[in-house]
C-alpha positions as CSV (number, residue, x, y, z in Angstrom):
1,M,-93.1,100.0,-135.0
2,A,-90.0,101.8,-134.0
3,F,-89.2,105.1,-135.8
4,A,-85.9,103.7,-137.2
5,E,-87.8,100.8,-138.7
6,S,-90.6,102.9,-140.2
7,C,-88.7,105.9,-141.5
8,N,-86.2,105.5,-144.2
9,F,-85.7,109.1,-145.5
10,E,-83.2,111.7,-144.6
11,K,-83.8,113.8,-141.5
12,L,-84.5,117.5,-141.8
13,N,-81.3,119.6,-142.0
14,S,-80.5,123.0,-143.2
15,N,-80.3,121.9,-146.9
16,N,-83.3,119.6,-147.5
17,Y,-86.5,121.2,-146.2
18,K,-88.4,120.9,-149.5
19,Q,-87.7,117.2,-149.8
20,W,-88.2,116.6,-146.1
21,K,-91.6,118.3,-146.1
22,F,-92.8,115.9,-148.8
23,N,-91.3,112.9,-147.1
24,I,-92.8,113.6,-143.6
25,K,-96.3,114.1,-145.0
26,M,-96.0,110.8,-146.9
27,Q,-94.8,109.2,-143.7
28,L,-97.8,110.5,-141.7
29,L,-100.1,109.4,-144.5
30,N,-98.6,105.9,-144.4
31,L,-99.1,105.8,-140.6
32,G,-102.7,107.0,-140.8
33,L,-101.8,110.2,-139.0
34,I,-102.0,112.9,-141.7
35,E,-105.3,114.3,-140.3
36,F,-103.2,115.7,-137.4
37,V,-101.3,118.1,-139.6
38,D,-104.2,119.3,-141.7
39,K,-105.1,122.9,-141.5
40,Q,-108.2,122.0,-139.4
41,E,-107.4,120.0,-136.3
42,P,-109.5,116.9,-135.9
43,V,-111.9,116.7,-133.0
44,L,-113.6,113.8,-131.3
45,D,-117.3,113.3,-131.3
46,A,-119.2,114.3,-128.2
47,E,-120.2,110.7,-127.8
48,A,-116.6,109.4,-127.9
49,T,-115.8,106.8,-125.2
50,K,-112.9,107.0,-122.8
51,A,-111.0,104.4,-125.0
52,D,-111.7,106.5,-128.1
53,K,-110.2,109.6,-126.3
54,Q,-107.2,107.6,-125.2
55,N,-106.6,106.3,-128.7
56,F,-107.0,109.8,-130.1
57,E,-104.4,111.3,-127.8
58,L,-102.1,108.4,-128.4
59,R,-102.3,108.9,-132.2
60,K,-101.8,112.6,-131.9
61,A,-98.7,112.1,-129.7
62,K,-97.4,109.6,-132.3
63,A,-97.8,112.2,-135.1
64,L,-95.9,114.7,-133.1
65,S,-93.1,112.3,-132.2
66,T,-92.8,111.2,-135.8
67,I,-92.2,114.8,-136.9
68,C,-89.8,115.6,-134.1
69,L,-87.7,112.5,-134.5
70,S,-87.3,113.2,-138.2
71,I,-85.4,116.4,-137.4
72,D,-81.6,116.5,-137.2
73,E,-80.2,116.9,-133.7
74,N,-78.8,120.3,-134.4
75,L,-82.3,121.7,-135.4
76,K,-84.5,120.1,-132.7
77,S,-84.4,123.3,-130.7
78,I,-86.9,124.6,-133.3
79,V,-89.6,122.4,-131.8
80,Y,-88.4,122.2,-128.1
81,N,-91.4,124.2,-126.9
82,I,-94.0,122.4,-129.0
83,D,-96.2,120.0,-126.9
84,S,-99.3,119.8,-129.1
85,P,-100.7,119.8,-131.7
86,P,-98.5,118.2,-134.4
87,A,-99.6,120.8,-136.9
88,A,-97.9,123.5,-134.7
89,A,-94.6,121.7,-135.0
90,L,-94.8,121.7,-138.8
91,Q,-95.8,125.3,-138.9
92,E,-92.9,126.3,-136.7
93,I,-90.5,124.5,-139.0
94,E,-92.0,126.1,-142.0
95,N,-91.6,129.5,-140.4
96,V,-87.8,128.8,-140.4
97,F,-87.4,127.1,-143.7
98,G,-90.5,127.6,-145.7
99,P,-90.8,129.7,-148.9
100,R,-92.8,132.3,-147.1
101,S,-89.9,133.2,-144.8
102,R,-88.7,136.3,-146.5
103,A,-86.2,137.0,-143.7
104,R,-84.5,133.6,-144.4
105,I,-84.4,134.3,-148.1
106,G,-83.0,137.7,-147.6
107,A,-80.3,136.4,-145.2
108,L,-79.4,133.6,-147.7
109,R,-79.2,136.0,-150.6
110,T,-76.8,138.3,-148.7
111,K,-74.7,135.3,-147.8
112,F,-74.7,134.1,-151.4
113,L,-73.6,137.5,-152.8
114,N,-70.8,138.0,-150.2
115,I,-69.1,134.6,-150.2
116,L,-65.3,135.2,-150.3
117,S,-62.4,133.0,-151.2
118,L,-60.5,132.8,-148.0
119,P,-56.7,132.1,-147.8
120,S,-57.5,128.7,-146.2
121,D,-60.0,127.8,-148.9
122,T,-59.3,125.6,-151.9
123,I,-61.2,126.3,-155.1
124,S,-63.2,123.2,-154.5
125,S,-64.4,124.3,-151.0
126,H,-65.1,127.9,-152.3
127,I,-67.3,126.5,-155.1
128,G,-68.9,124.2,-152.6
129,K,-70.0,127.1,-150.4
130,I,-71.6,128.9,-153.3
131,S,-73.4,125.7,-154.6
132,Q,-74.6,124.9,-151.1
133,T,-76.0,128.4,-150.5
134,A,-77.7,128.3,-153.9
135,K,-79.3,125.0,-152.8
136,D,-80.4,126.5,-149.5
137,L,-82.1,129.4,-151.4
138,E,-83.9,126.9,-153.6
139,N,-85.1,125.0,-150.5
140,A,-86.4,128.3,-149.1
141,G,-88.3,128.9,-152.3
142,K,-85.9,131.2,-154.2
143,V,-84.3,129.6,-157.3
144,I,-81.0,131.2,-158.4
145,Q,-80.4,131.0,-162.1
146,D,-77.4,128.9,-163.2
147,D,-75.6,131.8,-164.9
148,E,-75.9,133.8,-161.6
149,I,-74.2,130.9,-159.8
150,A,-71.5,130.9,-162.5
151,Y,-70.9,134.7,-162.1
152,Q,-70.7,134.3,-158.3
153,M,-68.0,131.5,-158.7
154,L,-65.9,134.0,-160.6
155,A,-66.4,136.8,-158.1
156,N,-64.0,137.6,-155.2
157,L,-61.3,135.2,-156.3
158,P,-57.5,135.9,-155.7
159,K,-55.8,138.0,-158.3
160,S,-53.9,135.0,-159.5
161,Y,-57.1,133.9,-161.2
162,D,-57.6,137.1,-163.1
163,N,-56.5,135.6,-166.5
164,I,-58.8,132.5,-166.3
165,V,-61.7,134.7,-165.1
166,M,-61.4,137.0,-168.1
167,Q,-61.2,133.9,-170.4
168,L,-64.4,132.5,-168.9
169,Y,-66.2,135.8,-169.3
170,Q,-65.6,135.4,-173.1
171,L,-67.7,132.3,-173.3
172,D,-71.0,132.5,-175.1
173,D,-74.3,132.1,-173.3
174,K,-74.6,128.4,-174.1
175,N,-71.2,127.5,-172.6
176,F,-71.3,130.0,-169.7
177,T,-72.6,127.5,-167.1
178,S,-71.8,126.8,-163.5
179,L,-70.6,123.4,-164.5
180,N,-68.1,124.7,-167.1
181,V,-66.9,127.4,-164.8
182,R,-66.4,124.9,-162.0
183,K,-64.3,122.6,-164.3
184,S,-62.1,125.4,-165.5
185,L,-61.4,126.8,-162.0
186,L,-60.5,123.4,-160.7
187,A,-58.1,122.8,-163.6
188,E,-56.6,126.3,-163.0
189,Y,-56.2,125.6,-159.3
190,D,-54.3,122.3,-160.0
191,R,-52.0,124.1,-162.4
192,V,-51.3,127.0,-160.0
193,T,-50.7,124.5,-157.1
194,V,-48.2,122.5,-159.2
195,R,-46.4,125.6,-160.2
196,E,-46.2,127.0,-156.6
197,K,-44.8,123.6,-155.4
198,S,-42.2,123.7,-158.1
199,D,-41.2,127.3,-157.3
200,A,-40.9,126.4,-153.6
201,R,-38.3,123.7,-154.1
202,P,-34.9,124.6,-152.9
203,K,-32.5,125.5,-155.7
204,E,-29.0,123.9,-155.9
205,P,-26.2,126.3,-155.0
206,T,-24.4,127.8,-158.0
207,V,-20.9,126.4,-158.4
208,F,-18.5,129.2,-159.5
209,S,-16.5,128.4,-162.6
210,I,-13.6,130.6,-163.7
211,E,-14.2,129.6,-167.4
212,S,-17.9,130.4,-167.4
213,D,-17.7,133.7,-165.4
214,V,-14.7,135.1,-167.4
215,S,-16.1,133.9,-170.8
216,K,-19.2,136.1,-170.2
217,K,-17.1,139.1,-169.5
218,I,-14.7,138.3,-172.4
219,S,-17.5,138.2,-174.9
220,K,-18.3,141.8,-174.1
221,K,-14.7,143.0,-174.2
222,G,-13.6,141.4,-177.4
223,G,-11.1,138.8,-176.1
224,S,-8.0,137.2,-177.7
225,V,-5.6,134.2,-177.4
226,F,-4.3,136.0,-174.4
227,L,-7.4,135.3,-172.4
228,V,-7.5,131.6,-173.2
229,E,-3.9,131.2,-172.2
230,L,-4.4,133.1,-169.0
231,L,-7.4,130.9,-168.0
232,I,-5.3,127.8,-168.5
233,I,-2.5,129.1,-166.3
234,L,-4.8,130.3,-163.5
235,K,-6.6,127.0,-163.4
236,R,-3.3,125.2,-163.1
237,T,-1.7,127.4,-160.5
238,A,-4.6,128.8,-158.4
239,G,-5.3,125.4,-156.7
240,N,-1.7,125.0,-155.5
241,S,-0.9,128.6,-154.4
242,R,-1.7,130.6,-151.4
243,M,-1.2,133.9,-153.3
244,P,-4.2,136.2,-153.9
245,I,-5.8,136.1,-157.3
246,R,-4.5,139.6,-158.2
247,C,-0.9,138.5,-157.5
248,L,-1.4,135.3,-159.6
249,L,-2.5,137.4,-162.5
250,I,0.4,139.7,-162.4
251,N,3.0,136.9,-161.9
252,N,1.6,134.8,-164.7
253,V,1.2,137.4,-167.4
254,S,5.0,137.4,-168.1
255,C,4.8,133.6,-168.7
256,L,2.1,133.8,-171.4
257,P,3.1,132.9,-175.0
258,S,1.2,136.0,-176.2
259,R,3.5,138.8,-175.0
260,K,1.3,141.6,-176.3
261,V,-1.1,142.1,-173.4
262,N,-4.4,143.8,-173.9
263,I,-4.4,146.2,-170.9
264,P,-8.2,146.7,-170.6
265,I,-8.7,143.0,-170.6
266,L,-6.0,142.5,-168.0
267,Q,-7.7,145.1,-165.8
268,L,-10.9,143.1,-166.2
269,F,-9.2,139.9,-164.9
270,M,-7.6,141.8,-162.0
271,H,-11.0,142.7,-160.8
272,L,-12.4,139.1,-161.0
273,H,-11.1,138.5,-157.5
274,I,-14.3,140.2,-156.3
275,G,-16.4,137.3,-157.4
276,L,-13.9,134.6,-156.5
277,N,-13.2,133.0,-153.1
278,Q,-10.2,135.2,-152.5
279,R,-7.4,133.6,-150.5
280,T,-5.1,135.9,-148.5
C-alpha cells in the first residue's frame, strides 16, 4: 500500500513533534513494523532461511521509509545519513525535537523572551510569533504557563500601547489570561489603525474670511459699530478695486456713518493686510 494511502496524519514539522511521535508509532504498529523501533533491535534466528532474511530486510526498509516519508521536506536533512536501522532515524529526530534536548529548549526559551514587535509586524503577527514559540517549547517538553505568555504579549510593544498595557496589568489573576490580553491588544490595534488613517487624510485648505478673521481680533479689542460698518464697506469695495488693503481702509474711513473712529481698532485693521492676499 502506498504511503499516501496508508498515512493520514500530519508530517513532522517544527511545531508538532509530540503529536507526530505518537502518530508514527501507531502507524508502525498498524503495519506490523513496531519491533524495528524498539530499544532492542530484532534479530533473525540462526536457522532463518534465505526467504526469511529477505523478508526481514524488506520489512526493516519499509519501517525506515515510513518514518522518513512522514517528515516534512524542510526537515528531511535530519535523516539524510541514516541508512539503517529505523530506530536510529527516530533517535536522531528525538535528539533534535525531543524533551531531552536541553539545547533546543534553551534556544527556544531565549527566542521566546526576546520576541520584539517589529515595525512591519501587526499585533496579530506579533502575538502569533509568541504563541508559536510557546507551542514549540511545549513540543520540546517545556510547558510555558499561560500568564507567562500573557506577560510576554505585553512586553516590547511600541510606546503607543503603553496605556492599554497598564490597564491590562490591573486585571486580577482570574482575568489575566493570554486570551484576554490577545483580544484587548487586537481591539487596540484596530482603534489605533483607524485613528492613524483618519489623521493621514489630507485636510481641506482653509478659506480666508474677512469677517471671521477680523471678528476674532475685534472680540479681544472691544469693537464698536465702526467695525461692522468697515467690514461691510471693505467687502463691497475690495473685490472691485486694485488698491492695496491699507489704502482701502484709509479711503473708506471717511465714508463711515460712525465718524468717531477708534484709533487702536483702526490700527488693527490696517495691519490685517499681512494675513490677506494683498494686491499691489
